[in-house]
All heavy atoms as an XYZ file, in Angstrom:
983
protein
N      47.231     84.376     91.770
C      47.605     84.692     93.177
C      48.816     83.834     93.627
O      48.885     82.666     93.254
C      46.420     84.485     94.097
C      46.698     84.719     95.458
S      45.140     84.487     96.562
C      45.489     85.708     97.738
N      49.671     84.499     94.331
C      50.937     83.803     94.727
C      50.703     82.614     95.587
O      51.283     81.581     95.483
C      51.866     84.787     95.506
C      52.451     85.949     94.660
C      53.122     86.910     95.546
C      53.389     85.437     93.566
N      49.684     82.747     96.487
C      49.374     81.628     97.397
C      48.937     80.410     96.594
O      49.418     79.233     96.792
C      48.238     82.019     98.377
C      47.767     80.896     99.311
C      48.891     80.426    100.227
C      46.579     81.424    100.115
N      48.106     80.559     95.576
C      47.577     79.440     94.832
C      48.794     78.823     94.017
O      48.793     77.608     93.870
C      46.532     79.868     93.836
C      45.243     80.199     94.565
O      45.057     79.687     95.729
N      44.415     81.113     94.042
N      49.638     79.661     93.456
C      50.809     79.102     92.709
C      51.636     78.249     93.650
O      52.152     77.183     93.256
C      51.611     80.278     92.095
C      50.823     80.938     90.925
C      51.571     82.134     90.448
N      52.863     81.807     89.849
C      53.783     82.721     89.506
N      53.502     84.030     89.630
N      54.897     82.356     88.917
N      51.864     78.704     94.821
C      52.721     77.994     95.749
C      52.064     76.709     96.211
O      52.655     75.673     96.246
C      52.966     78.887     97.054
C      53.987     78.335     97.934
S      54.326     79.572     99.211
C      55.286     78.550    100.362
N      50.737     76.682     96.410
C      49.988     75.454     96.797
C      50.035     74.467     95.647
O      50.201     73.263     95.908
C      48.561     75.815     97.127
C      48.456     76.540     98.489
C      47.103     77.158     98.666
C      46.026     76.181     99.056
N      44.805     76.726     99.427
N      49.905     74.905     94.349
C      49.981     74.080     93.257
C      51.342     73.331     93.175
O      51.464     72.143     92.989
C      49.650     74.765     91.940
C      49.994     73.912     90.718
C      48.196     75.146     91.886
N      52.463     74.172     93.302
C      53.766     73.634     93.249
C      54.050     72.632     94.354
O      54.847     71.647     94.192
C      54.740     74.700     93.192
C      54.687     75.539     91.870
S      55.965     76.760     91.765
C      57.423     75.719     91.498
N      53.468     72.863     95.582
C      53.687     71.996     96.706
C      52.764     70.817     96.686
O      52.985     69.843     97.418
C      53.517     72.787     97.965
C      54.615     73.728     98.354
C      54.228     74.624     99.516
C      55.872     72.986     98.721
N      51.706     70.866     95.889
C      50.754     69.852     95.833
C      49.864     69.699     97.136
O      49.518     68.599     97.544
N      49.498     70.847     97.766
C      48.827     70.870     98.990
C      47.568     71.771     98.802
O      47.560     72.606     98.008
C      49.648     71.286    100.238
C      50.204     72.707    100.002
C      50.784     70.312    100.446
C      50.974     73.270    101.200
N      46.612     71.574     99.751
C      45.409     72.393     99.734
C      45.161     73.078    101.104
O      44.191     73.728    101.261
C      44.191     71.626     99.350
C      44.197     71.222     97.846
O      44.496     72.070     97.037
N      43.820     69.988     97.646
N      46.047     72.884    102.005
C      45.854     73.413    103.387
C      47.093     74.242    103.805
O      47.859     74.568    102.943
C      45.594     72.267    104.370
C      46.669     71.271    104.332
O      47.652     71.316    103.520
O      46.686     70.272    105.170
N      47.116     74.591    105.066
C      48.256     75.397    105.601
C      48.296     76.761    105.039
O      49.381     77.365    104.959
C      49.580     74.715    105.371
C      49.719     73.490    106.170
O      49.200     73.252    107.237
N      50.586     72.512    105.750
N      47.161     77.342    104.721
C      47.168     78.671    104.153
C      47.813     79.744    105.008
O      48.509     80.536    104.576
C      45.746     79.083    103.743
C      45.265     78.420    102.481
C      44.014     79.106    101.937
O      43.671     80.291    102.293
O      43.364     78.493    101.076
N      47.503     79.671    106.338
C      47.983     80.720    107.254
C      49.537     80.641    107.224
O      50.227     81.600    107.206
C      47.401     80.541    108.660
C      47.868     81.615    109.596
C      47.197     81.475    110.939
O      46.222     80.697    111.105
O      47.614     82.194    111.873
N      50.113     79.438    107.371
C      51.559     79.194    107.338
C      52.156     79.656    106.041
O      53.221     80.400    106.014
C      51.850     77.791    107.615
C      53.365     77.400    107.528
C      54.178     78.097    108.549
C      53.496     75.848    107.741
N      51.538     79.312    104.940
C      52.081     79.681    103.587
C      52.062     81.199    103.389
O      53.016     81.824    102.917
C      51.212     79.031    102.496
C      51.297     77.433    102.370
C      50.386     77.007    101.350
C      52.786     77.030    102.171
N      51.027     81.878    103.860
C      50.932     83.319    103.733
C      52.013     83.989    104.634
O      52.617     84.993    104.182
C      49.570     83.822    104.180
C      48.400     83.617    103.170
C      47.038     83.861    103.824
C      48.659     84.303    101.922
N      52.323     83.460    105.807
C      53.384     84.002    106.666
C      54.682     83.813    105.958
O      55.500     84.773    105.984
C      53.268     83.292    107.991
C      54.215     83.903    109.032
C      53.896     85.369    109.422
O      52.710     85.750    109.302
O      54.851     86.037    109.758
N      54.918     82.684    105.400
C      56.274     82.450    104.741
C      56.397     83.350    103.498
O      57.458     83.972    103.335
C      56.327     80.924    104.323
C      56.527     80.095    105.593
C      57.507     80.727    103.362
C      56.454     78.608    105.306
N      55.288     83.511    102.736
C      55.359     84.479    101.678
C      55.663     85.850    102.071
O      56.458     86.555    101.448
C      54.020     84.398    100.866
C      53.845     83.240     99.926
C      52.386     83.111     99.436
C      54.752     83.290     98.736
N      55.009     86.222    103.142
C      55.145     87.689    103.664
C      56.639     87.885    104.147
O      57.209     88.932    103.847
C      54.209     87.915    104.813
C      54.180     89.352    105.233
O      54.062     90.257    104.347
O      54.334     89.629    106.486
N      57.133     86.923    104.949
C      58.507     87.100    105.414
C      59.503     87.143    104.274
O      60.466     87.892    104.258
C      58.829     86.050    106.504
C      57.992     86.282    107.759
C      60.378     85.953    106.745
C      58.010     85.132    108.747
N      59.374     86.123    103.373
C      60.284     86.055    102.242
C      60.165     87.286    101.401
O      61.222     87.836    100.870
C      59.938     84.789    101.421
O      59.954     83.668    102.259
C      60.980     84.601    100.255
N      58.991     87.842    101.126
C      58.822     89.058    100.365
C      59.527     90.222    100.992
O      60.210     91.003    100.323
C      57.318     89.311    100.153
C      57.007     90.579     99.356
C      55.557     90.790     99.199
C      55.204     92.034     98.514
N      53.711     92.219     98.426
N      59.410     90.348    102.341
C      60.037     91.329    103.036
C      61.613     91.304    102.833
O      62.250     92.366    102.674
C      59.686     91.289    104.515
O      58.388     91.555    104.704
N      62.165     90.143    102.909
C      63.557     90.010    102.715
C      63.982     90.410    101.318
O      65.060     91.116    101.136
C      63.996     88.483    102.857
C      63.960     88.027    104.337
C      64.311     86.558    104.413
C      64.274     86.014    105.822
N      64.641     84.611    105.888
N      63.274     90.054    100.284
C      63.573     90.420     98.925
C      63.448     91.914     98.746
O      64.373     92.570     98.218
C      62.582     89.646     97.947
C      62.961     88.194     97.883
C      62.752     90.285     96.515
C      61.874     87.356     97.147
N      62.390     92.472     99.282
C      62.192     93.990     99.107
C      63.285     94.762     99.804
O      63.734     95.771     99.307
C      60.775     94.347     99.658
C      59.608     93.916     98.898
C      58.343     94.304     99.601
C      59.653     94.439     97.474
N      63.704     94.276    100.935
C      64.823     94.956    101.670
C      66.059     94.855    100.892
O      66.804     95.806    100.725
C      64.952     94.380    103.031
C      65.950     95.129    103.892
O      65.893     96.343    103.919
N      66.975     94.501    104.432
N      66.322     93.721    100.279
C      67.525     93.512     99.571
C      67.551     94.371     98.283
O      68.585     94.976     97.968
C      67.705     92.041     99.116
C      69.026     91.777     98.456
C      70.177     91.522     99.182
C      69.125     91.780     97.080
C      71.427     91.247     98.596
C      70.339     91.423     96.432
C      71.452     91.202     97.187
O      72.696     91.033     96.688
N      66.488     94.482     97.506
C      66.447     95.242     96.288
C      66.070     96.716     96.568
O      66.010     97.452     95.601
C      65.480     94.630     95.219
C      64.016     94.639     95.714
C      65.935     93.178     94.871
C      62.992     94.258     94.699
N      65.821     97.106     97.750
C      65.537     98.447     98.169
C      64.286     99.009     97.456
O      64.263    100.109     96.904
C      66.778     99.349     97.885
C      66.749    100.562     98.689
O      66.007    100.691     99.683
N      67.619    101.551     98.362
N      63.264     98.169     97.444
C      61.922     98.576     96.796
C      60.850     98.414     97.845
O      60.981     97.787     98.890
C      61.620     97.661     95.639
C      62.640     97.783     94.468
C      62.426     99.076     93.628
O      61.431     99.844     93.823
O      63.237     99.289     92.799
N      59.692     99.031     97.545
C      58.485     98.834     98.456
C      57.474     97.881     97.879
O      56.633     97.432     98.625
C      57.859    100.200     98.772
O      57.456    100.832     97.507
C      58.801    101.201     99.490
N      57.530     97.667     96.646
C      56.654     96.727     95.944
C      57.414     95.679     95.188
O      58.437     96.050     94.564
C      55.713     97.437     95.035
C      54.735     98.378     95.610
C      53.722     97.727     96.451
O      53.247     96.629     96.107
O      53.383     98.266     97.592
N      56.987     94.437     95.211
C      57.731     93.412     94.484
C      57.401     93.423     92.978
O      56.221     93.420     92.617
C      57.194     92.036     95.015
C      58.010     90.835     94.463
C      59.483     90.856     94.967
C      57.315     89.509     94.754
N      58.479     93.647     92.214
C      58.207     93.661     90.752
C      57.712     92.350     90.234
O      58.097     91.274     90.802
C      59.645     93.965     90.251
C      60.455     94.407     91.307
C      59.884     93.813     92.572
N      56.804     92.362     89.290
C      56.249     91.124     88.706
C      57.381     90.188     88.286
O      57.192     88.937     88.433
C      55.387     91.497     87.547
C      54.528     90.404     86.881
C      53.570     89.707     87.939
C      53.748     90.927     85.768
N      58.419     90.688     87.707
C      59.437     89.810     87.193
C      60.196     89.100     88.253
O      61.029     88.155     87.982
C      60.451     90.629     86.306
C      61.220     91.648     87.088
C      62.029     92.588     86.213
O      63.169     92.239     85.807
O      61.519     93.672     85.951
N      60.034     89.462     89.513
C      60.664     88.706     90.610
C      59.777     87.840     91.398
O      60.175     87.297     92.418
C      61.382     89.753     91.581
C      62.552     90.487     91.017
C      63.163     91.468     91.948
C      63.614     89.555     90.460
N      58.551     87.695     90.996
C      57.557     86.808     91.691
C      58.123     85.408     91.757
O      57.881     84.692     92.675
C      56.197     86.881     91.059
C      55.423     88.127     91.439
C      54.013     88.098     90.920
O      53.665     87.077     90.232
O      53.303     89.050     91.260
N      58.714     84.912     90.723
C      59.207     83.612     90.675
C      60.243     83.303     91.771
O      60.311     82.277     92.437
C      59.756     83.175     89.290
C      61.189     83.670     89.056
C      62.241     82.772     89.276
C      61.472     84.903     88.622
C      63.593     83.210     89.089
C      62.726     85.314     88.389
C      63.844     84.513     88.641
N      61.073     84.369     92.102
C      62.054     84.249     93.162
C      61.301     84.134     94.465
O      61.708     83.256     95.302
C      62.997     85.462     93.165
C      63.966     85.453     94.377
C      63.839     85.538     91.876
N      60.314     84.932     94.707
C      59.517     84.857     95.936
C      58.914     83.495     96.140
O      59.117     82.871     97.189
C      58.411     85.899     95.951
C      57.472     85.793     97.062
C      58.094     85.957     98.400
C      56.414     86.845     96.900
N      58.305     82.962     95.057
C      57.639     81.645     95.180
C      58.635     80.518     95.401
O      58.456     79.688     96.347
C      56.850     81.338     93.911
C      55.674     82.279     93.845
C      56.328     79.975     93.863
C      54.912     82.337     92.479
N      59.744     80.519     94.691
C      60.763     79.459     94.862
C      61.400     79.510     96.265
O      61.646     78.453     96.899
C      61.759     79.525     93.744
C      61.167     79.121     92.432
C      62.146     78.984     91.286
O      63.435     79.001     91.597
O      61.768     78.868     90.130
N      61.748     80.748     96.718
C      62.281     80.880     98.066
C      61.331     80.432     99.129
O      61.682     79.804    100.079
C      62.803     82.269     98.250
C      64.172     82.677     97.657
C      64.358     84.155     97.768
C      65.254     81.892     98.198
N      60.072     80.814     98.938
C      59.047     80.494     99.965
C      58.851     78.954     99.976
O      58.672     78.368    101.075
C      57.751     81.216     99.614
N      58.864     78.287     98.857
C      58.685     76.844     98.830
C      59.912     76.219     99.510
O      59.734     75.201    100.313
C      58.550     76.387     97.334
C      57.176     76.707     96.837
C      58.809     74.856     97.252
C      56.971     76.524     95.326
N      61.126     76.711     99.223
C      62.256     76.106     99.899
C      62.145     76.315    101.404
O      62.571     75.403    102.147
C      63.559     76.780     99.308
C      63.846     76.307     97.877
C      65.087     76.937     97.378
O      65.914     77.546     98.108
N      65.259     76.792     96.032
N      61.681     77.444    101.813
C      61.587     77.713    103.268
C      60.484     76.818    103.866
O      60.685     76.210    104.983
C      61.101     79.200    103.481
C      60.804     79.570    104.921
C      62.083     79.357    105.802
N      61.844     79.545    107.176
C      61.606     78.548    108.050
N      61.718     77.321    107.655
N      61.402     78.782    109.309
N      59.349     76.536    103.218
C      58.379     75.592    103.623
C      58.963     74.237    103.788
O      58.591     73.531    104.778
C      57.137     75.649    102.642
C      56.090     74.653    103.043
C      55.123     75.040    103.943
C      56.010     73.422    102.472
C      54.144     74.152    104.285
C      55.013     72.532    102.818
C      54.031     72.833    103.742
O      53.030     71.992    104.129
N      59.673     73.837    102.837
C      60.263     72.501    102.877
C      61.301     72.288    103.933
O      61.618     71.155    104.290
C      60.883     72.119    101.486
C      59.825     71.866    100.467
O      58.667     71.415    100.780
N      60.132     72.067     99.241
N      61.734     73.406    104.495
C      62.805     73.247    105.631
C      62.182     73.342    107.013
O      62.904     73.360    107.940
C      63.824     74.307    105.425
C      64.847     74.148    104.357
C      65.925     75.179    104.368
C      66.957     74.921    103.401
N      67.959     75.988    103.395
N      60.878     73.396    107.037
C      60.255     73.482    108.428
C      60.647     72.275    109.193
O      60.558     71.091    108.741
C      58.706     73.619    108.257
C      58.354     74.939    107.704
C      58.037     73.369    109.633
C      56.886     75.178    107.410
N      61.156     72.527    110.398
C      61.644     71.470    111.288
C      63.098     71.246    111.168
O      63.729     70.505    111.966
N      63.707     71.855    110.134
C      65.167     71.788    109.945
C      65.882     73.111    110.069
O      66.962     73.301    109.500
C      65.479     71.173    108.539
O      64.925     69.891    108.487
N      65.200     74.118    110.721
C      65.734     75.416    110.835
C      67.120     75.433    111.501
O      67.287     74.645    112.567
C      64.876     76.325    111.616
C      63.546     76.617    110.919
C      62.406     75.598    111.137
O      62.724     74.551    111.731
O      61.267     75.901    110.712
N      68.041     76.053    110.993
C      69.379     76.161    111.592
C      70.287     74.951    111.322
O      71.459     74.908    111.631
N      69.842     73.915    110.594
C      70.546     72.741    110.327
C      71.383     73.019    109.072
O      70.922     73.413    108.097
C      69.670     71.488    110.131
C      70.499     70.317    109.675
C      68.873     71.217    111.381
N      72.707     72.695    109.176
C      73.614     72.874    108.058
C      73.613     71.646    107.251
O      73.613     71.624    105.969
C      75.007     73.258    108.549
C      75.940     73.345    107.309
C      75.004     74.634    109.285
N      73.706     70.398    107.894
C      73.679     69.109    107.193
C      73.243     68.107    108.287
O      73.287     68.349    109.439
C      75.010     68.748    106.741
O      75.953     68.498    107.725
N      72.692     67.004    107.747
C      72.176     65.932    108.661
C      72.432     64.631    107.885
O      72.399     64.501    106.651
C      70.744     66.086    108.991
C      69.767     65.995    107.883
C      68.384     66.277    108.279
O      68.077     66.176    109.528
O      67.498     66.471    107.451
N      72.725     63.573    108.694
C      72.978     62.239    108.125
C      71.975     61.266    108.821
O      71.859     61.191    110.013
C      74.391     61.822    108.422
O      74.697     60.620    107.823
N      71.144     60.599    107.957
C      70.232     59.599    108.425
C      70.415     58.257    107.676
O      70.352     58.341    106.404
C      68.783     60.091    108.302
C      68.534     61.440    108.987
C      67.763     59.070    108.696
C      67.289     62.096    108.731
N      70.757     57.211    108.362
C      70.921     55.914    107.738
C      71.924     56.000    106.600
O      71.659     55.388    105.488
C      69.590     55.342    107.230
C      68.635     55.034    108.389
O      69.111     54.709    109.465
O      67.377     55.112    108.197
N      73.020     56.675    106.824
C      74.121     56.713    105.779
C      73.803     57.751    104.717
O      74.695     57.954    103.802
N      72.730     58.372    104.719
C      72.400     59.352    103.592
C      72.584     60.777    104.263
O      71.914     61.139    105.210
C      70.990     59.219    103.116
C      70.635     60.169    102.078
C      69.260     60.060    101.473
N      68.985     61.075    100.546
C      67.701     61.418    100.268
N      66.706     60.834    100.755
N      67.512     62.344     99.373
N      73.417     61.586    103.679
C      73.692     62.912    104.144
C      73.051     63.954    103.230
O      73.089     63.912    102.020
C      75.235     63.218    104.192
O      75.924     62.181    104.984
C      75.592     64.593    104.714
N      72.377     64.926    103.954
C      71.776     66.041    103.317
C      72.400     67.279    103.726
O      72.495     67.517    104.984
C      70.245     66.043    103.579
O      69.646     64.769    103.147
C      69.550     67.162    102.792
N      72.831     68.139    102.784
C      73.389     69.507    103.144
C      72.436     70.561    102.730
O      71.863     70.511    101.661
C      74.765     69.635    102.468
O      75.708     68.675    102.886
N      72.267     71.596    103.610
C      71.416     72.679    103.322
C      72.224     73.915    102.952
O      73.180     74.218    103.749
C      70.464     72.939    104.459
C      69.618     71.793    104.868
C      69.877     70.948    105.896
C      68.457     71.474    104.096
C      69.127     69.845    106.238
C      67.611     70.458    104.379
C      68.017     69.596    105.464
O      67.219     68.543    105.826
N      71.870     74.651    101.856
C      72.617     75.815    101.584
C      71.694     76.962    101.950
O      70.522     76.875    102.202
C      72.948     75.855    100.104
C      71.744     75.834     99.180
C      72.058     75.802     97.744
O      73.004     75.202     97.299
O      71.394     76.389     96.913
N      72.264     78.227    101.856
C      71.598     79.380    102.101
C      70.739     79.682    100.853
O      71.263     80.029     99.781
C      72.515     80.656    102.339
C      71.803     81.870    102.564
O      70.588     81.908    102.631
O      72.532     82.941    102.659
N      69.425     79.490    101.013
C      68.613     79.604     99.792
C      68.620     80.937     99.146
O      68.583     81.153     97.934
C      67.104     79.291    100.107
C      66.938     77.882    100.650
O      67.702     76.968    100.200
O      66.088     77.636    101.493
N      68.647     82.025    100.001
C      68.628     83.340     99.525
C      69.849     83.666     98.669
O      69.803     84.283     97.664
C      68.505     84.363    100.684
C      68.149     85.726    100.324
C      66.863     85.974    100.054
C      69.080     86.723    100.147
C      66.449     87.339     99.706
C      68.692     88.013     99.780
C      67.340     88.224     99.558
N      71.036     83.106     99.141
C      72.268     83.233     98.365
C      72.156     82.816     96.929
O      72.694     83.392     96.063
C      73.385     82.524     99.084
C      74.794     82.903     98.653
C      75.168     84.253     98.969
O      74.807     84.793    100.080
O      75.851     84.891     98.141
N      71.478     81.695     96.701
C      71.405     81.110     95.331
C      70.491     81.980     94.398
O      70.494     81.799     93.231
C      70.863     79.729     95.392
O      69.629     79.617     95.936
N      69.780     82.943     94.927
C      68.881     83.803     94.121
C      69.380     85.206     94.025
O      68.720     86.090     93.346
C      67.425     83.783     94.632
C      66.723     82.448     94.214
C      66.786     81.369     95.166
C      66.116     82.359     93.105
C      66.147     80.220     94.725
C      65.479     81.134     92.685
C      65.563     80.035     93.525
O      64.988     78.891     93.160
N      70.469     85.539     94.699
C      71.017     86.884     94.684
C      71.337     87.388     93.246
O      71.230     88.560     92.921
C      72.166     87.077     95.625
C      71.809     87.196     97.008
C      72.969     87.483     97.915
C      72.560     87.595     99.346
N      73.686     87.850    100.260
N      71.715     86.440     92.430
C      72.065     86.754     91.013
C      70.868     87.396     90.310
O      71.037     88.437     89.590
C      72.550     85.535     90.243
C      72.763     85.737     88.755
C      72.985     84.460     87.996
O      73.198     83.451     88.605
N      72.846     84.558     86.732
N      69.685     86.837     90.539
C      68.483     87.355     89.887
C      68.201     88.765     90.474
O      67.804     89.660     89.736
C      67.306     86.484     90.053
C      67.430     85.097     89.459
C      67.756     83.968     90.228
C      67.465     84.908     88.104
C      67.895     82.743     89.709
C      67.639     83.666     87.451
C      67.895     82.593     88.339
O      67.998     81.291     87.765
N      68.341     88.927     91.765
C      67.991     90.166     92.439
C      69.045     91.273     91.982
O      68.682     92.356     91.738
C      68.033     89.975     93.890
C      67.031     88.956     94.468
C      67.263     88.766     95.957
C      65.629     89.289     94.057
N      70.313     90.888     91.982
C      71.341     91.795     91.506
C      71.145     92.257     90.016
O      71.366     93.347     89.709
C      72.708     91.185     91.681
C      73.148     91.044     93.151
O      72.581     91.741     94.026
O      74.073     90.270     93.458
N      70.790     91.267     89.157
C      70.510     91.576     87.787
C      69.359     92.597     87.721
O      69.428     93.587     86.933
C      70.101     90.339     86.977
C      71.358     89.471     86.699
O      72.491     89.851     86.967
O      71.161     88.271     86.282
N      68.328     92.366     88.444
C      67.152     93.348     88.490
C      67.633     94.706     88.939
O      67.264     95.701     88.251
C      66.079     92.875     89.480
C      65.058     93.891     89.811
C      64.004     94.182     88.885
C      65.113     94.713     90.902
C      63.051     95.178     89.157
C      64.259     95.706     91.167
C      63.235     95.906     90.265
O      62.333     96.969     90.499
N      68.393     94.758     89.988
C      68.926     96.110     90.474
C      69.826     96.797     89.451
O      69.670     97.959     89.238
C      69.622     95.935     91.839
C      68.739     95.535     92.902
S      69.487     95.529     94.569
C      70.762     94.287     94.271
N      70.629     96.003     88.735
C      71.472     96.581     87.766
C      70.692     97.113     86.571
O      70.964     98.241     86.042
C      72.438     95.441     87.211
O      73.218     95.925     86.137
N      69.661     96.418     86.115
C      68.791     96.934     85.016
C      68.007     98.176     85.433
O      67.645     98.904     84.572
C      67.816     95.787     84.547
C      68.421     94.660     83.785
C      67.397     93.772     83.091
N      66.410     93.310     84.046
C      66.526     92.241     84.802
N      67.671     91.571     84.822
N      65.570     91.824     85.643
N      67.682     98.271     86.706
C      66.852     99.361     87.214
C      67.598    100.425     87.904
O      66.993    101.307     88.572
C      65.698     98.782     88.007
C      64.741     97.923     87.240
O      63.968     98.489     86.506
N      64.901     96.645     87.258
N      68.858    100.366     87.895
C      69.763    101.359     88.490
C      69.391    101.649     89.976
O      69.247    102.672     90.431
C      69.782    102.697     87.740
C      70.344    102.515     86.348
O      71.343    101.852     86.213
N      69.701    103.182     85.418
N      69.156    100.553     90.692
C      68.880    100.693     92.156
C      70.072    100.102     92.916
O      70.848     99.263     92.470
C      67.646     99.924     92.559
O      67.742     98.524     92.226
C      66.370    100.482     91.861
N      70.153    100.587     94.197
C      71.249    100.156     94.996
C      70.744     99.080     95.997
O      69.527     99.009     96.183
C      71.946    101.260     95.749
O      70.920    101.843     96.591
N      71.640     98.279     96.589
C      71.161     97.282     97.514
C      70.461     97.896     98.683
O      70.721     99.024     99.018
C      72.355     96.409     97.992
C      72.836     95.467     96.908
C      73.931     94.570     97.504
C      74.322     93.647     96.333
N      75.419     92.771     96.833
N      69.707     97.099     99.388
C      68.923     97.522    100.519
C      69.695     97.977    101.670
O      70.569     98.787    101.636
N      69.380     97.447    102.833
C      69.917     97.857    104.099
C      69.415     99.205    104.495
O      69.967     99.849    105.390
C      71.418     97.761    104.141
C      71.985     96.479    103.641
C      72.694     96.458    102.485
C      71.836     95.349    104.396
C      73.215     95.293    101.946
C      72.378     94.068    103.871
C      73.044     94.108    102.673
N      68.380     99.757    103.739
C      67.856    101.067    104.097
C      67.211    101.026    105.466
O      67.168    102.106    106.095
C      66.925    101.475    103.034
C      65.562    100.764    103.043
C      64.575    101.333    102.121
N      63.309    100.562    102.247
C      63.088     99.481    101.555
N      63.931     99.063    100.700
N      61.956     98.823    101.720
N      66.788     99.909    106.033
C      66.231     99.861    107.332
C      67.208    100.402    108.360
O      66.846    101.148    109.234
C      65.715     98.479    107.695
C      64.643     97.940    106.837
C      64.317     96.465    107.209
C      63.360     98.717    106.999
N      68.482    100.066    108.118
C      69.475    100.547    109.099
C      69.743    102.024    108.839
O      69.753    102.795    109.836
C      70.786     99.774    108.952
C      70.564     98.292    109.329
C      71.901    100.311    109.744
C      71.688     97.415    108.947
N      69.964    102.464    107.656
C      70.356    103.800    107.367
C      69.219    104.804    107.623
O      69.484    105.935    107.971
C      70.917    104.003    105.941
C      72.282    103.306    105.873
C      72.547    102.113    105.177
C      73.433    103.662    106.448
N      73.846    101.807    105.291
C      74.481    102.687    106.098
C      73.850    104.699    107.283
C      75.745    102.737    106.560
C      75.155    104.820    107.726
C      76.010    103.826    107.374
N      68.019    104.393    107.409
C      66.896    105.347    107.655
C      66.797    105.700    109.162
O      66.272    106.691    109.503
C      65.530    104.717    107.212
C      65.392    104.811    105.650
O      66.231    105.434    104.992
O      64.474    104.117    105.172
N      67.302    104.791    109.991
C      67.210    105.095    111.379
C      68.328    105.867    111.975
O      68.315    106.260    113.137
C      67.156    103.696    112.167
C      65.970    102.786    111.859
C      66.133    101.397    112.513
C      64.674    103.472    112.224
N      69.319    106.102    111.175
C      70.538    106.846    111.661
C      70.492    108.304    111.119
O      70.450    108.481    109.878
C      71.781    106.139    111.165
C      71.840    104.720    111.715
C      73.059    106.912    111.599
C      72.979    103.859    111.171
N      70.458    109.245    112.025
C      70.557    110.684    111.517
C      71.993    111.010    111.341
O      72.906    110.270    111.634
C      69.753    111.602    112.427
C      70.306    111.672    113.829
O      71.589    111.398    113.994
O      69.623    112.031    114.727
N      72.198    112.186    110.853
C      73.585    112.678    110.489
C      74.491    112.621    111.763
O      75.637    112.209    111.672
C      73.572    114.160    109.855
C      75.021    114.579    109.648
C      72.795    114.046    108.551
N      74.072    113.079    112.851
C      74.939    113.217    114.064
C      75.348    111.769    114.535
O      76.427    111.476    114.835
C      74.303    113.942    115.159
O      73.089    113.394    115.619
N      74.364    110.878    114.403
C      74.662    109.474    114.859
C      75.546    108.803    113.742
O      76.355    107.951    114.048
C      73.403    108.668    114.959
C      72.607    109.027    116.228
O      73.246    109.541    117.169
N      71.302    108.824    116.238
N      75.407    109.225    112.503
C      76.178    108.694    111.486
C      77.688    108.903    111.754
O      78.508    108.009    111.639
C      75.874    109.257    110.130
C      76.872    108.851    109.051
C      76.889    107.647    108.472
C      77.791    109.777    108.561
C      77.827    107.260    107.467
C      78.766    109.511    107.586
C      78.726    108.226    107.080
O      79.656    107.919    106.063
N      78.041    110.134    112.172
C      79.409    110.475    112.419
C      79.934    109.585    113.594
O      81.006    109.096    113.562
C      79.604    111.979    112.717
C      79.249    112.883    111.549
C      79.295    114.339    112.019
C      80.271    112.572    110.366
N      79.105    109.439    114.613
C      79.493    108.638    115.792
C      79.708    107.165    115.320
O      80.655    106.537    115.781
C      78.398    108.672    116.938
O      78.368    109.975    117.336
N      78.769    106.719    114.520
C      78.766    105.280    114.110
C      80.044    105.091    113.214
O      80.803    104.121    113.331
C      77.550    104.939    113.234
C      77.534    103.576    112.625
C      77.499    102.474    113.804
C      76.321    103.389    111.767
N      80.314    106.151    112.345
C      81.554    105.965    111.449
C      82.837    105.900    112.299
O      83.714    105.123    111.984
C      81.610    107.146    110.546
C      82.699    107.061    109.521
C      82.630    108.167    108.518
C      83.801    108.069    107.541
N      83.766    109.171    106.549
N      82.894    106.683    113.380
C      84.063    106.638    114.217
C      84.193    105.315    114.896
O      85.305    104.783    115.028
C      83.963    107.827    115.267
C      84.196    109.196    114.645
S      83.946    110.511    115.793
C      85.119    110.113    117.072
N      83.089    104.815    115.304
C      83.112    103.426    115.982
C      83.552    102.332    115.054
O      84.320    101.433    115.377
C      81.671    103.033    116.556
C      81.274    103.814    117.832
C      79.840    103.476    118.120
C      82.156    103.413    119.008
N      83.095    102.470    113.755
C      83.453    101.385    112.841
C      84.833    101.480    112.350
O      85.399    100.436    111.985
C      82.506    101.482    111.644
C      81.054    101.058    111.950
C      80.179    101.312    110.681
C      80.910     99.671    112.394
N      85.459    102.625    112.380
C      86.834    102.814    111.902
C      87.881    102.562    113.013
O      89.066    102.467    112.767
C      87.064    104.179    111.348
O      86.717    105.123    112.289
C      86.278    104.331    110.063
N      87.416    102.376    114.244
C      88.314    102.172    115.366
C      88.791    100.701    115.405
O      88.233     99.838    115.019
C      87.705    102.516    116.730
C      88.578    102.114    117.877
C      87.375    104.025    116.750
C-alpha cells in the first residue's frame, strides 16, 4: 500500500490523514499531467517521492529560499524534476499531456471565442 511505503520512507507511524491527503492531491496532479484516470504501477515511485517531498515542505509553502544562521536552503519545483519520467511514460504509451480538465469544459462555440481572445 502506498501509505505504508510512504510511512516507512519517512520513518513515521502517525499523520495518516495528512499523508493520505498529500497522496491524493499529488496523484491528481500526476493523473492530470499524463491524461489518465488511473495511476500506472510504473509511476507509483513518482507519486511516493513527490508526496514525501511535499510532506517535508509543510510549513515552507511558497518559500523559494531561506537563510538561517548563515545556511541557505533553496527549494525547487518538485514536480518539474519528475516531468522526465512522466513524459517518458507518455511517449511510450502514445498519450498526450493533460490539461483535459480545461478542454473538457469548453464546447465548440466557446472554443472559437476563446481562440479569438487568445490570438488578440
